[in-house]
ZAZA-471133 format. One record per atom (N, C-alpha, C): chain; atom name; x, y, z. Coordinates in pm, whole numbers, padded with zeros to 5 digits. Atoms other than C-alpha are relative to their C-alpha. Layout:
N
+------+------+--------+--------+--------+
! unit ! site !   east !  north !     up !
+------+------+--------+--------+--------+
!    A !   CA !      X !      Y !      Z !
...
+------+------+--------+--------+--------+
END
This chain:
146
+------+------+--------+--------+--------+
! unit ! site !   east !  north !     up !
+------+------+--------+--------+--------+
!    A !    N ! -00050 !  00106 ! -00084 !
!    A !   CA ! -01097 !  07550 ! -05783 !
!    A !    C ! -00096 ! -00119 ! -00008 !
!    A !    N !  00082 !  00120 !  00012 !
!    A !   CA ! -01221 !  07193 ! -05817 !
!    A !    C ! -00066 ! -00040 !  00131 !
!    A !    N !  00075 !  00046 ! -00117 !
!    A !   CA ! -01466 !  07028 ! -05582 !
!    A !    C !  00087 ! -00076 !  00098 !
!    A !    N ! -00083 !  00081 ! -00089 !
!    A !   CA ! -01211 !  06782 ! -05445 !
!    A !    C !  00105 !  00086 !  00072 !
!    A !    N ! -00095 ! -00091 ! -00063 !
!    A !   CA ! -00956 !  07057 ! -05381 !
!    A !    C ! -00069 !  00080 !  00109 !
!    A !    N !  00078 ! -00075 ! -00098 !
!    A !   CA ! -01222 !  07264 ! -05204 !
!    A !    C ! -00031 ! -00087 !  00122 !
!    A !    N !  00030 !  00091 ! -00111 !
!    A !   CA ! -01320 !  06961 ! -04995 !
!    A !    C !  00123 ! -00023 !  00087 !
!    A !    N ! -00123 !  00019 ! -00077 !
!    A !   CA ! -00958 !  06904 ! -04893 !
!    A !    C !  00033 !  00124 !  00083 !
!    A !    N ! -00024 ! -00123 ! -00075 !
!    A !   CA ! -00921 !  07269 ! -04793 !
!    A !    C ! -00095 !  00012 !  00119 !
!    A !    N !  00097 ! -00003 ! -00111 !
!    A !   CA ! -01239 !  07249 ! -04584 !
!    A !    C !  00037 ! -00102 !  00106 !
!    A !    N ! -00041 !  00104 ! -00095 !
!    A !   CA ! -01119 !  06924 ! -04425 !
!    A !    C !  00120 !  00049 !  00082 !
!    A !    N ! -00116 ! -00054 ! -00071 !
!    A !   CA ! -00787 !  07091 ! -04337 !
!    A !    C ! -00045 !  00101 !  00105 !
!    A !    N !  00045 ! -00103 ! -00094 !
!    A !   CA ! -00967 !  07383 ! -04174 !
!    A !    C ! -00074 ! -00061 !  00119 !
!    A !    N !  00068 !  00067 ! -00112 !
!    A !   CA ! -01188 !  07150 ! -03968 !
!    A !    C !  00101 ! -00072 !  00089 !
!    A !    N ! -00103 !  00067 ! -00079 !
!    A !   CA ! -00886 !  06943 ! -03861 !
!    A !    C !  00080 !  00099 !  00083 !
!    A !    N ! -00073 ! -00105 ! -00072 !
!    A !   CA ! -00701 !  07260 ! -03765 !
!    A !    C ! -00079 !  00045 !  00122 !
!    A !    N !  00085 ! -00042 ! -00112 !
!    A !   CA ! -00994 !  07373 ! -03550 !
!    A !    C ! -00006 ! -00109 !  00106 !
!    A !    N !  00003 !  00111 ! -00096 !
!    A !   CA ! -01019 !  07028 ! -03390 !
!    A !    C !  00133 ! -00010 !  00076 !
!    A !    N ! -00132 !  00013 ! -00060 !
!    A !   CA ! -00643 !  07018 ! -03327 !
!    A !    C !  00022 !  00106 !  00109 !
!    A !    N ! -00021 ! -00109 ! -00096 !
!    A !   CA ! -00645 !  07353 ! -03146 !
!    A !    C ! -00099 ! -00002 !  00116 !
!    A !    N !  00102 ! -00003 ! -00104 !
!    A !   CA ! -00968 !  07303 ! -02949 !
!    A !    C ! -00028 ! -00135 !  00063 !
!    A !    N !  00035 !  00137 ! -00040 !
!    A !   CA ! -01006 !  06924 ! -02918 !
!    A !    C ! -00149 ! -00015 !  00028 !
!    A !    N !  00145 !  00013 ! -00008 !
!    A !   CA ! -01381 !  06982 ! -02944 !
!    A !    C ! -00041 ! -00123 ! -00081 !
!    A !    N !  00047 !  00114 !  00080 !
!    A !   CA ! -01582 !  06683 ! -03071 !
!    A !    C ! -00016 !  00041 ! -00147 !
!    A !    N !  00005 ! -00031 !  00143 !
!    A !   CA ! -01570 !  06664 ! -03451 !
!    A !    C ! -00141 !  00039 ! -00044 !
!    A !    N !  00136 ! -00041 !  00034 !
!    A !   CA ! -01951 !  06689 ! -03467 !
!    A !    C ! -00019 !  00150 !  00024 !
!    A !    N !  00010 ! -00143 ! -00030 !
!    A !   CA ! -01928 !  07032 ! -03301 !
!    A !    C !  00085 !  00083 ! -00095 !
!    A !    N ! -00089 ! -00071 !  00093 !
!    A !   CA ! -01634 !  07137 ! -03517 !
!    A !    C ! -00067 !  00013 ! -00137 !
!    A !    N !  00063 ! -00002 !  00133 !
!    A !   CA ! -01817 !  07041 ! -03838 !
!    A !    C ! -00122 !  00092 ! -00001 !
!    A !    N !  00119 ! -00086 ! -00005 !
!    A !   CA ! -02142 !  07209 ! -03731 !
!    A !    C !  00039 !  00147 !  00002 !
!    A !    N ! -00048 ! -00139 ! -00008 !
!    A !   CA ! -01956 !  07529 ! -03641 !
!    A !    C !  00057 !  00045 ! -00133 !
!    A !    N ! -00063 ! -00033 !  00127 !
!    A !   CA ! -01759 !  07521 ! -03964 !
!    A !    C ! -00105 !  00028 ! -00107 !
!    A !    N !  00099 ! -00015 !  00107 !
!    A !   CA ! -02063 !  07477 ! -04190 !
!    A !    C ! -00099 !  00112 !  00027 !
!    A !    N !  00087 ! -00114 ! -00028 !
!    A !   CA ! -02258 !  07752 ! -04013 !
!    A !    C !  00048 !  00126 ! -00071 !
!    A !    N ! -00055 ! -00121 !  00063 !
!    A !   CA ! -02025 !  08009 ! -04170 !
!    A !    C !  00050 ! -00025 ! -00142 !
!    A !    N ! -00045 !  00037 !  00135 !
!    A !   CA ! -01951 !  07829 ! -04498 !
!    A !    C ! -00117 ! -00051 ! -00081 !
!    A !    N !  00095 !  00064 !  00089 !
!    A !   CA ! -02156 !  07734 ! -04798 !
!    A !    C !  00078 ! -00087 ! -00097 !
!    A !    N ! -00065 !  00092 !  00092 !
!    A !   CA ! -02072 !  07444 ! -05021 !
!    A !    C ! -00103 ! -00099 ! -00052 !
!    A !    N !  00091 !  00101 !  00053 !
!    A !   CA ! -02231 !  07174 ! -05231 !
!    A !    C ! -00004 ! -00119 !  00095 !
!    A !    N !  00012 !  00119 ! -00084 !
!    A !   CA ! -02352 !  06857 ! -05063 !
!    A !    C !  00116 ! -00097 ! -00024 !
!    A !    N ! -00110 !  00091 !  00032 !
!    A !   CA ! -02083 !  06655 ! -05244 !
!    A !    C !  00131 !  00047 !  00064 !
!    A !    N ! -00122 ! -00055 ! -00062 !
!    A !   CA ! -01806 !  06886 ! -05123 !
!    A !    C ! -00005 ! -00018 !  00151 !
!    A !    N !  00015 !  00018 ! -00144 !
!    A !   CA ! -01941 !  06880 ! -04768 !
!    A !    C !  00024 ! -00145 !  00039 !
!    A !    N ! -00014 !  00143 ! -00032 !
!    A !   CA ! -01962 !  06500 ! -04772 !
!    A !    C !  00146 ! -00044 ! -00006 !
!    A !    N ! -00141 !  00039 !  00011 !
!    A !   CA ! -01605 !  06458 ! -04893 !
!    A !    C !  00083 !  00065 !  00110 !
!    A !    N ! -00076 ! -00071 ! -00103 !
!    A !   CA ! -01468 !  06722 ! -04655 !
!    A !    C ! -00019 ! -00064 !  00136 !
!    A !    N !  00026 !  00062 ! -00130 !
!    A !   CA ! -01637 !  06564 ! -04355 !
!    A !    C !  00057 ! -00141 !  00006 !
!    A !    N ! -00057 !  00135 !  00001 !
!    A !   CA ! -01533 !  06211 ! -04457 !
!    A !    C !  00150 !  00006 !  00026 !
!    A !    N ! -00144 ! -00014 ! -00018 !
!    A !   CA ! -01170 !  06323 ! -04481 !
!    A !    C !  00035 !  00050 !  00140 !
!    A !    N ! -00031 ! -00056 ! -00132 !
!    A !   CA ! -01172 !  06533 ! -04162 !
!    A !    C ! -00029 ! -00101 !  00110 !
!    A !    N !  00035 !  00098 ! -00103 !
!    A !   CA ! -01350 !  06268 ! -03957 !
!    A !    C !  00095 ! -00120 ! -00004 !
!    A !    N ! -00093 !  00113 !  00012 !
!    A !   CA ! -01128 !  05991 ! -04092 !
!    A !    C !  00137 !  00033 !  00054 !
!    A !    N ! -00132 ! -00040 ! -00049 !
!    A !   CA ! -00808 !  06182 ! -04022 !
!    A !    C ! -00002 !  00021 !  00151 !
!    A !    N !  00009 ! -00021 ! -00145 !
!    A !   CA ! -00927 !  06282 ! -03674 !
!    A !    C ! -00010 ! -00133 !  00073 !
!    A !    N !  00018 !  00129 ! -00067 !
!    A !   CA ! -01036 !  05929 ! -03583 !
!    A !    C !  00128 ! -00084 !  00000 !
!    A !    N ! -00124 !  00077 !  00014 !
!    A !   CA ! -00699 !  05789 ! -03696 !
!    A !    C !  00123 !  00084 !  00029 !
!    A !    N ! -00110 ! -00096 ! -00021 !
!    A !   CA ! -00484 !  06080 ! -03576 !
!    A !    C !  00123 ! -00064 !  00063 !
!    A !    N ! -00118 !  00060 ! -00067 !
!    A !   CA ! -00260 !  05869 ! -03350 !
!    A !    C !  00083 ! -00079 ! -00100 !
!    A !    N ! -00074 !  00078 !  00101 !
!    A !   CA ! -00168 !  05629 ! -03632 !
!    A !    C !  00064 !  00092 ! -00104 !
!    A !    N ! -00050 ! -00091 !  00103 !
!    A !   CA ! -00130 !  05908 ! -03888 !
!    A !    C !  00115 !  00085 !  00053 !
!    A !    N ! -00108 ! -00077 ! -00061 !
!    A !   CA !  00083 !  06115 ! -03651 !
!    A !    C !  00126 ! -00085 !  00012 !
!    A !    N ! -00114 !  00091 ! -00007 !
!    A !   CA !  00305 !  05812 ! -03601 !
!    A !    C !  00068 ! -00017 ! -00134 !
!    A !    N ! -00056 !  00013 !  00135 !
!    A !   CA !  00349 !  05764 ! -03975 !
!    A !    C !  00075 !  00127 ! -00041 !
!    A !    N ! -00062 ! -00127 !  00040 !
!    A !   CA !  00420 !  06131 ! -04039 !
!    A !    C !  00120 !  00032 !  00088 !
!    A !    N ! -00112 ! -00023 ! -00090 !
!    A !   CA !  00642 !  06155 ! -03733 !
!    A !    C !  00122 ! -00083 ! -00037 !
!    A !    N ! -00110 !  00086 !  00045 !
!    A !   CA !  00850 !  05861 ! -03855 !
!    A !    C !  00061 !  00053 ! -00130 !
!    A !    N ! -00046 ! -00051 !  00129 !
!    A !   CA !  00872 !  06016 ! -04201 !
!    A !    C !  00070 !  00135 !  00012 !
!    A !    N ! -00058 ! -00133 ! -00019 !
!    A !   CA !  00963 !  06363 ! -04071 !
!    A !    C !  00125 ! -00013 !  00087 !
!    A !    N ! -00123 !  00021 ! -00075 !
!    A !   CA !  01314 !  06277 ! -03967 !
!    A !    C !  00052 !  00132 !  00056 !
!    A !    N ! -00055 ! -00116 ! -00072 !
!    A !   CA !  01472 !  06519 ! -03720 !
!    A !    C ! -00106 !  00100 !  00044 !
!    A !    N !  00109 ! -00087 ! -00047 !
!    A !   CA !  01131 !  06666 ! -03629 !
!    A !    C ! -00085 ! -00077 !  00100 !
!    A !    N !  00101 !  00056 ! -00090 !
!    A !   CA !  00913 !  06597 ! -03327 !
!    A !    C ! -00135 !  00044 ! -00056 !
!    A !    N !  00127 ! -00031 !  00066 !
!    A !   CA !  00560 !  06577 ! -03462 !
!    A !    C ! -00074 !  00114 !  00070 !
!    A !    N !  00073 ! -00105 ! -00072 !
!    A !   CA !  00418 !  06800 ! -03189 !
!    A !    C !  00064 !  00138 ! -00017 !
!    A !    N ! -00068 ! -00128 !  00024 !
!    A !   CA !  00670 !  07072 ! -03285 !
!    A !    C ! -00021 !  00052 ! -00143 !
!    A !    N !  00029 ! -00043 !  00137 !
!    A !   CA !  00553 !  07090 ! -03648 !
!    A !    C ! -00113 !  00103 !  00005 !
!    A !    N !  00103 ! -00105 !  00005 !
!    A !   CA !  00345 !  07400 ! -03731 !
!    A !    C ! -00139 ! -00063 ! -00018 !
!    A !    N !  00134 !  00058 ! -00003 !
!    A !   CA ! -00028 !  07337 ! -03681 !
!    A !    C ! -00058 ! -00021 ! -00140 !
!    A !    N !  00053 !  00018 !  00136 !
!    A !   CA ! -00121 !  07392 ! -04048 !
!    A !    C !  00068 ! -00120 ! -00065 !
!    A !    N ! -00073 !  00111 !  00061 !
!    A !   CA !  00152 !  07155 ! -04167 !
!    A !    C ! -00037 ! -00132 !  00065 !
!    A !    N !  00035 !  00122 ! -00074 !
!    A !   CA !  00071 !  06899 ! -03896 !
!    A !    C ! -00134 ! -00055 ! -00047 !
!    A !    N !  00132 !  00046 !  00041 !
!    A !   CA ! -00293 !  06884 ! -04000 !
!    A !    C ! -00006 ! -00033 ! -00148 !
!    A !    N ! -00009 !  00037 !  00141 !
!    A !   CA ! -00212 !  06881 ! -04368 !
!    A !    C !  00067 ! -00136 ! -00016 !
!    A !    N ! -00063 !  00133 !  00001 !
!    A !   CA !  00017 !  06584 ! -04301 !
!    A !    C ! -00099 ! -00107 !  00044 !
!    A !    N !  00104 !  00095 ! -00042 !
!    A !   CA ! -00267 !  06410 ! -04115 !
!    A !    C ! -00095 ! -00030 ! -00115 !
!    A !    N !  00095 !  00015 !  00110 !
!    A !   CA ! -00500 !  06471 ! -04406 !
!    A !    C !  00062 ! -00080 ! -00115 !
!    A !    N ! -00067 !  00072 !  00109 !
!    A !   CA ! -00250 !  06356 ! -04670 !
!    A !    C !  00030 ! -00144 !  00036 !
!    A !    N ! -00031 !  00137 ! -00044 !
!    A !   CA ! -00142 !  06052 ! -04468 !
!    A !    C ! -00128 ! -00084 !  00005 !
!    A !    N !  00128 !  00072 ! -00001 !
!    A !   CA ! -00508 !  05957 ! -04420 !
!    A !    C ! -00038 ! -00045 ! -00142 !
!    A !    N !  00035 !  00036 !  00137 !
!    A !   CA ! -00572 !  05967 ! -04793 !
!    A !    C !  00095 ! -00106 ! -00055 !
!    A !    N ! -00097 !  00098 !  00051 !
!    A !   CA ! -00252 !  05777 ! -04873 !
!    A !    C ! -00023 ! -00137 !  00062 !
!    A !    N !  00012 !  00127 ! -00071 !
!    A !   CA ! -00319 !  05510 ! -04612 !
!    A !    C ! -00138 ! -00063 ! -00015 !
!    A !    N !  00134 !  00056 ! -00010 !
!    A !   CA ! -00696 !  05470 ! -04619 !
!    A !    C ! -00095 !  00035 ! -00113 !
!    A !    N !  00084 ! -00036 !  00115 !
!    A !   CA ! -00837 !  05631 ! -04934 !
!    A !    C !  00075 ! -00041 ! -00126 !
!    A !    N ! -00089 !  00053 !  00103 !
!    A !   CA ! -00657 !  05410 ! -05182 !
!    A !    C ! -00048 !  00024 ! -00143 !
!    A !    N !  00049 ! -00024 !  00135 !
!    A !   CA ! -00877 !  05505 ! -05479 !
!    A !    C !  00060 !  00125 ! -00063 !
!    A !    N ! -00064 ! -00121 !  00052 !
!    A !   CA ! -00697 !  05838 ! -05514 !
!    A !    C !  00149 ! -00027 ! -00022 !
!    A !    N ! -00143 !  00023 !  00025 !
!    A !   CA ! -00354 !  05811 ! -05683 !
!    A !    C !  00087 !  00080 !  00096 !
!    A !    N ! -00088 ! -00067 ! -00097 !
!    A !   CA ! -00070 !  05898 ! -05447 !
!    A !    C !  00053 !  00132 ! -00054 !
!    A !    N ! -00052 ! -00126 !  00056 !
!    A !   CA !  00063 !  06162 ! -05686 !
!    A !    C ! -00102 !  00112 !  00012 !
!    A !    N !  00105 ! -00100 ! -00014 !
!    A !   CA ! -00272 !  06342 ! -05673 !
!    A !    C ! -00009 !  00047 !  00145 !
!    A !    N !  00007 ! -00034 ! -00142 !
!    A !   CA ! -00285 !  06329 ! -05292 !
!    A !    C !  00113 !  00095 !  00037 !
!    A !    N ! -00117 ! -00081 ! -00038 !
!    A !   CA !  00067 !  06469 ! -05257 !
!    A !    C ! -00002 !  00135 ! -00070 !
!    A !    N !  00004 ! -00127 !  00073 !
!    A !   CA !  00030 !  06732 ! -05529 !
!    A !    C ! -00105 !  00095 !  00057 !
!    A !    N !  00104 ! -00085 ! -00060 !
!    A !   CA ! -00296 !  06858 ! -05377 !
!    A !    C !  00047 !  00055 !  00135 !
!    A !    N ! -00049 ! -00045 ! -00130 !
!    A !   CA ! -00136 !  06874 ! -05031 !
!    A !    C !  00104 !  00111 ! -00016 !
!    A !    N ! -00102 ! -00102 !  00025 !
!    A !   CA !  00157 !  07073 ! -05170 !
!    A !    C ! -00067 !  00132 ! -00041 !
!    A !    N !  00070 ! -00121 !  00043 !
!    A !   CA ! -00079 !  07319 ! -05341 !
!    A !    C ! -00073 !  00067 !  00116 !
!    A !    N !  00068 ! -00056 ! -00117 !
!    A !   CA ! -00282 !  07361 ! -05022 !
!    A !    C !  00102 !  00061 !  00096 !
!    A !    N ! -00106 ! -00055 ! -00086 !
!    A !   CA !  00042 !  07413 ! -04827 !
!    A !    C !  00045 !  00137 ! -00051 !
!    A !    N ! -00036 ! -00131 !  00056 !
!    A !   CA !  00125 !  07699 ! -05065 !
!    A !    C ! -00100 !  00107 !  00042 !
!    A !    N !  00105 ! -00096 ! -00036 !
!    A !   CA ! -00206 !  07865 ! -04977 !
!    A !    C ! -00006 !  00029 !  00149 !
!    A !    N !  00026 ! -00014 ! -00143 !
!    A !   CA ! -00220 !  07804 ! -04603 !
!    A !    C !  00125 ! -00004 !  00088 !
!    A !    N ! -00119 !  00020 ! -00082 !
!    A !   CA !  00134 !  07728 ! -04484 !
!    A !    C !  00101 !  00112 ! -00011 !
!    A !    N ! -00114 ! -00092 !  00004 !
!    A !   CA !  00465 !  07905 ! -04444 !
!    A !    C !  00077 ! -00021 ! -00130 !
!    A !    N ! -00078 !  00008 !  00124 !
!    A !   CA !  00723 !  07953 ! -04720 !
!    A !    C !  00061 ! -00138 ! -00022 !
!    A !    N ! -00063 !  00131 !  00016 !
!    A !   CA !  00892 !  07619 ! -04650 !
!    A !    C ! -00099 ! -00116 !  00012 !
!    A !    N !  00101 !  00105 ! -00017 !
!    A !   CA !  00566 !  07426 ! -04598 !
!    A !    C ! -00014 ! -00092 ! -00121 !
!    A !    N !  00020 !  00090 !  00114 !
!    A !   CA !  00524 !  07298 ! -04956 !
!    A !    C !  00109 ! -00108 ! -00013 !
!    A !    N ! -00107 !  00100 !  00015 !
!    A !   CA !  00865 !  07128 ! -04972 !
!    A !    C !  00001 ! -00096 !  00118 !
!    A !    N !  00006 !  00087 ! -00118 !
!    A !   CA !  00832 !  06994 ! -04617 !
!    A !    C ! -00113 ! -00102 ! -00014 !
!    A !    N !  00116 !  00088 !  00017 !
!    A !   CA !  00484 !  06850 ! -04682 !
!    A !    C !  00028 ! -00102 ! -00111 !
!    A !    N ! -00033 !  00089 !  00111 !
!    A !   CA !  00603 !  06704 ! -05013 !
!    A !    C !  00093 ! -00112 !  00047 !
!    A !    N ! -00097 !  00100 ! -00044 !
!    A !   CA !  00900 !  06527 ! -04854 !
!    A !    C ! -00057 ! -00099 !  00099 !
!    A !    N !  00056 !  00090 ! -00101 !
!    A !   CA !  00711 !  06388 ! -04557 !
!    A !    C ! -00105 ! -00092 ! -00062 !
!    A !    N !  00104 !  00085 !  00060 !
!    A !   CA !  00412 !  06266 ! -04759 !
!    A !    C !  00058 ! -00099 ! -00100 !
!    A !    N ! -00064 !  00096 !  00090 !
!    A !   CA !  00642 !  06108 ! -05017 !
!    A !    C !  00055 ! -00118 !  00081 !
!    A !    N ! -00049 !  00108 ! -00086 !
!    A !   CA !  00804 !  05908 ! -04735 !
!    A !    C ! -00116 ! -00083 !  00056 !
!    A !    N !  00118 !  00073 ! -00047 !
!    A !   CA !  00460 !  05817 ! -04594 !
!    A !    C ! -00053 ! -00089 ! -00112 !
!    A !    N !  00047 !  00077 !  00115 !
!    A !   CA !  00355 !  05704 ! -04942 !
!    A !    C !  00080 ! -00128 ! -00017 !
!    A !    N ! -00084 !  00119 !  00013 !
!    A !   CA !  00650 !  05467 ! -04961 !
!    A !    C ! -00028 ! -00100 !  00112 !
!    A !    N !  00028 !  00089 ! -00114 !
!    A !   CA !  00568 !  05329 ! -04615 !
!    A !    C ! -00133 ! -00073 ! -00017 !
!    A !    N !  00134 !  00061 ! -00001 !
!    A !   CA !  00196 !  05267 ! -04670 !
!    A !    C ! -00041 ! -00061 ! -00133 !
!    A !    N !  00036 !  00055 !  00131 !
!    A !   CA !  00175 !  05199 ! -05042 !
!    A !    C !  00113 ! -00079 ! -00064 !
!    A !    N ! -00113 !  00078 !  00051 !
!    A !   CA !  00518 !  05048 ! -05098 !
!    A !    C !  00044 !  00040 ! -00139 !
!    A !    N ! -00037 ! -00047 !  00134 !
!    A !   CA !  00576 !  05259 ! -05408 !
!    A !    C !  00143 !  00051 !  00000 !
!    A !    N ! -00136 ! -00052 !  00017 !
!    A !   CA !  00913 !  05365 ! -05542 !
!    A !    C !  00001 !  00151 !  00024 !
!    A !    N ! -00009 ! -00146 ! -00018 !
!    A !   CA !  01040 !  05717 ! -05468 !
!    A !    C ! -00046 !  00073 ! -00126 !
!    A !    N !  00044 ! -00083 !  00113 !
!    A !   CA !  00888 !  05988 ! -05686 !
!    A !    C !  00121 !  00058 ! -00069 !
!    A !    N ! -00107 ! -00062 !  00077 !
!    A !   CA !  01105 !  06127 ! -05962 !
!    A !    C !  00018 !  00144 !  00047 !
!    A !    N ! -00030 ! -00136 ! -00046 !
!    A !   CA !  01274 !  06450 ! -05854 !
!    A !    C !  00019 !  00096 ! -00117 !
!    A !    N ! -00021 ! -00085 !  00117 !
!    A !   CA !  01300 !  06582 ! -06206 !
!    A !    C !  00101 ! -00064 ! -00092 !
!    A !    N ! -00090 !  00054 !  00100 !
!    A !   CA !  01511 !  06525 ! -06511 !
!    A !    C !  00141 ! -00015 !  00055 !
!    A !    N ! -00137 !  00026 ! -00041 !
!    A !   CA !  01844 !  06364 ! -06426 !
!    A !    C !  00021 ! -00012 !  00149 !
!    A !    N ! -00016 !  00007 ! -00145 !
!    A !   CA !  01773 !  06343 ! -06053 !
!    A !    C ! -00069 ! -00121 !  00059 !
!    A !    N !  00073 !  00116 ! -00049 !
!    A !   CA !  01625 !  05998 ! -06017 !
!    A !    C !  00085 ! -00088 !  00087 !
+------+------+--------+--------+--------+
END
């Protein structure tokens, strides 16, 4: 597993813990790293993403909530909700990472941590967020489905 993927997984786990406890992110991060080992670069990226998504949660929840038609954001499963926060944060505020990479990584993480329908749900919502914040055209759905 690559460093950036590992950092995103760690960020998701910290966001999940914050979401369920609402403890200060400094406490969440300290608790998380007490039981985990990682390189300094991975830790730095994971904390940057987790702290950024947590600090902007209201905006990110609004974006994802608007994109998740027919879903109340607070009713979305906790893993998916925090993965959407993380992906929306990267799409909106970490513009150096291509949107396709952000979405593909989120889908892969959803396969590991979410429910059976999480990958397609995360993909659809983040694709809509991408169009809102980056103004890009819809992603190709495959051959003959554009």
